[in-house]
C-alpha positions as CSV (number, residue, x, y, z in Angstrom):
1,X,-2.4,-18.9,-2.5
2,X,-0.8,-18.6,-6.0
3,X,-4.1,-19.3,-7.8
4,X,-6.0,-16.9,-5.5
5,X,-3.5,-14.1,-6.1
6,X,-3.4,-14.9,-9.9
7,X,-7.2,-14.5,-10.0
8,X,-6.9,-11.0,-8.6
9,X,-3.7,-9.9,-10.3
10,X,-5.6,-6.8,-11.5
11,X,-6.2,-5.7,-7.9
12,X,-2.4,-5.4,-7.4
13,X,-2.2,-3.6,-10.7
14,X,-4.9,-1.1,-9.7
15,X,-3.3,-0.5,-6.3
16,X,0.0,0.1,-8.0
17,X,-1.5,2.5,-10.5
18,X,-3.3,4.5,-7.8
19,X,-0.2,4.6,-5.7
20,X,1.9,6.0,-8.6
21,X,-0.8,8.6,-9.5
22,X,-0.8,9.7,-5.8
23,X,3.0,9.9,-5.9
24,X,3.1,11.9,-9.1
25,X,0.5,14.3,-7.7
26,X,2.7,14.8,-4.6
27,X,5.6,15.8,-6.8
28,X,3.8,17.9,-9.4
29,X,1.7,19.8,-6.8
30,X,4.2,20.4,-4.0
31,X,2.3,23.5,-2.9
32,X,-0.5,21.2,-1.6
33,X,-1.5,22.2,1.9
34,X,-1.3,19.6,4.7
35,X,-5.1,19.6,4.8
36,X,-5.3,18.7,1.1
37,X,-2.6,16.1,1.6
38,X,-4.7,14.6,4.4
39,X,-7.8,14.3,2.2
40,X,-5.9,12.9,-0.8
41,X,-4.0,10.4,1.4
42,X,-7.2,9.4,3.2
43,X,-8.9,8.8,-0.2
44,X,-5.9,6.8,-1.4
45,X,-5.9,4.6,1.8
46,X,-9.7,4.1,1.5
47,X,-9.6,3.0,-2.1
48,X,-6.6,0.8,-1.5
49,X,-8.4,-0.8,1.5
50,X,-11.6,-1.3,-0.5
51,X,-9.7,-3.0,-3.3
52,X,-7.8,-5.3,-0.9
53,X,-10.9,-6.2,1.1
54,X,-12.8,-6.9,-2.1
55,X,-10.1,-9.2,-3.3
56,X,-10.0,-11.0,0.0
57,X,-13.7,-11.4,0.3
58,X,-14.4,-12.7,-3.2
59,X,-11.7,-15.1,-3.9
60,X,-9.7,-18.0,-2.7
61,X,-10.7,-21.5,-2.0
62,X,-8.8,-21.9,1.3
63,X,-9.6,-19.3,4.0
64,X,-5.9,-19.2,5.1
65,X,-4.9,-17.9,1.6
66,X,-6.4,-14.5,1.7
67,X,-6.3,-13.2,5.3
68,X,-3.1,-11.2,4.8
69,X,-4.7,-9.2,1.9
70,X,-7.9,-8.8,4.0
71,X,-5.9,-7.5,6.9
72,X,-4.1,-5.0,4.6
73,X,-7.5,-3.9,3.4
74,X,-9.0,-3.5,6.8
75,X,-6.0,-1.4,7.9
76,X,-6.3,0.8,4.7
77,X,-10.1,1.2,5.3
78,X,-9.6,2.2,9.0
79,X,-6.7,4.6,8.1
80,X,-8.7,6.2,5.3
81,X,-11.9,6.6,7.2
82,X,-10.2,8.1,10.3
83,X,-8.2,10.4,8.1
84,X,-11.3,11.6,6.2
85,X,-13.4,12.0,9.4
86,X,-10.7,14.1,11.1
87,X,-9.2,16.3,8.3
88,X,-8.1,18.8,10.9
89,X,-5.5,16.4,12.2
90,X,-2.1,17.9,12.7
91,X,0.8,17.3,10.3
92,X,2.5,15.2,13.1
93,X,-0.6,13.2,13.6
94,X,-0.9,12.5,9.9
95,X,2.7,11.5,9.7
96,X,2.3,9.1,12.6
97,X,-0.8,7.5,11.0
98,X,1.1,7.2,7.6
99,X,4.1,5.7,9.4
100,X,2.0,3.2,11.4
101,X,0.1,2.2,8.2
102,X,3.3,1.8,6.3
103,X,5.0,-0.4,9.0
104,X,2.0,-2.7,9.4
105,X,1.3,-3.1,5.7
106,X,5.0,-3.7,5.1
107,X,5.2,-6.5,7.7
108,X,2.0,-8.1,6.2
109,X,3.4,-7.9,2.7
110,X,6.7,-9.5,3.7
111,X,4.7,-12.3,5.5
112,X,2.7,-12.9,2.3
113,X,5.8,-13.0,0.2
114,X,7.4,-15.5,2.6
115,X,4.3,-17.7,2.3
116,X,4.5,-17.4,-1.5
117,X,8.1,-18.5,-1.6
118,X,7.2,-22.2,-1.9
119,X,4.7,-21.6,-4.7
120,X,6.2,-19.1,-7.1
121,X,9.3,-17.3,-8.2
122,X,9.0,-13.5,-8.2
123,X,7.5,-13.1,-4.7
124,X,10.6,-10.9,-4.3
125,X,8.6,-7.9,-5.6
126,X,5.9,-8.2,-3.0
127,X,8.5,-8.6,-0.3
128,X,10.5,-5.7,-1.6
129,X,7.4,-3.5,-1.5
130,X,6.9,-4.5,2.1
131,X,10.5,-3.7,2.9
132,X,10.2,-0.2,1.2
133,X,7.0,0.3,3.3
134,X,8.8,-0.5,6.6
135,X,11.8,1.6,5.7
136,X,9.5,4.5,4.8
137,X,7.6,4.2,8.1
138,X,10.8,4.1,10.1
139,X,12.1,7.2,8.4
140,X,8.9,9.1,9.1
141,X,9.0,8.1,12.8
142,X,12.7,9.0,13.1
143,X,12.3,12.5,11.4
144,X,8.7,13.8,12.1
145,X,9.8,17.4,12.3
146,X,11.1,17.7,8.7
147,X,9.5,20.3,6.5
148,X,6.1,19.7,4.9
149,X,7.5,20.0,1.4
150,X,10.2,17.3,2.1
151,X,7.6,15.1,3.7
152,X,5.3,15.5,0.7
153,X,8.1,14.5,-1.7
154,X,9.1,11.6,0.5
155,X,5.5,10.4,0.5
156,X,5.4,10.8,-3.3
157,X,8.6,8.9,-3.8
158,X,7.4,6.1,-1.5
159,X,4.0,5.9,-3.3
160,X,5.7,5.7,-6.7
161,X,8.2,3.0,-5.7
162,X,5.5,1.0,-3.9
163,X,3.3,1.3,-6.9
164,X,6.0,0.1,-9.3
165,X,6.7,-2.9,-7.1
166,X,3.0,-3.8,-6.9
167,X,2.6,-3.5,-10.7
168,X,5.6,-5.7,-11.2
169,X,4.2,-8.3,-8.8
170,X,0.8,-8.0,-10.6
171,X,2.2,-8.9,-13.9
172,X,4.4,-11.6,-12.4
173,X,1.4,-13.3,-10.6
174,X,-0.8,-12.8,-13.7
175,X,1.6,-15.0,-15.7
176,X,1.2,-17.8,-13.1
177,X,-2.6,-17.6,-13.4
178,X,-2.4,-18.3,-17.1
179,X,0.0,-21.2,-16.6
180,X,-2.3,-22.8,-14.0
């Protein structure tokens, strides 16, 4: 799995960069309407899903090594497509979709980090991004009625933290690729 991930370190880097850009936009443009947020988040989830599916479909010598990344990609694709096809979704519906996405992706990332424990040091970053995803999803489920501005800022903070962890992991796994 280590060699497979090292081959596609740049996918994690791109996912992290896109996540940070999305988070910064959420902070710098807090007046975004929920409809705009729906479209921006849908596009983010779609791009993230495409990148993850691409990495899963084009790499790895053992089929068992890339199914977690492929699952994350499929979930991102589904969430992005549904969001873009139904932009009139209510704020509560969007929050539930984001929370569900965050919970599932978080669990899958922790599972991937656990699998990597035997192969590399530094899998902590991938596991930590999964934990942040789960905590974020649980918070959104627990407080769906919070104000739109607070939710936008929470989403922005989550995206930035998630992105930083993915970028950290990308550079960590890139180093293992060069060593191999």
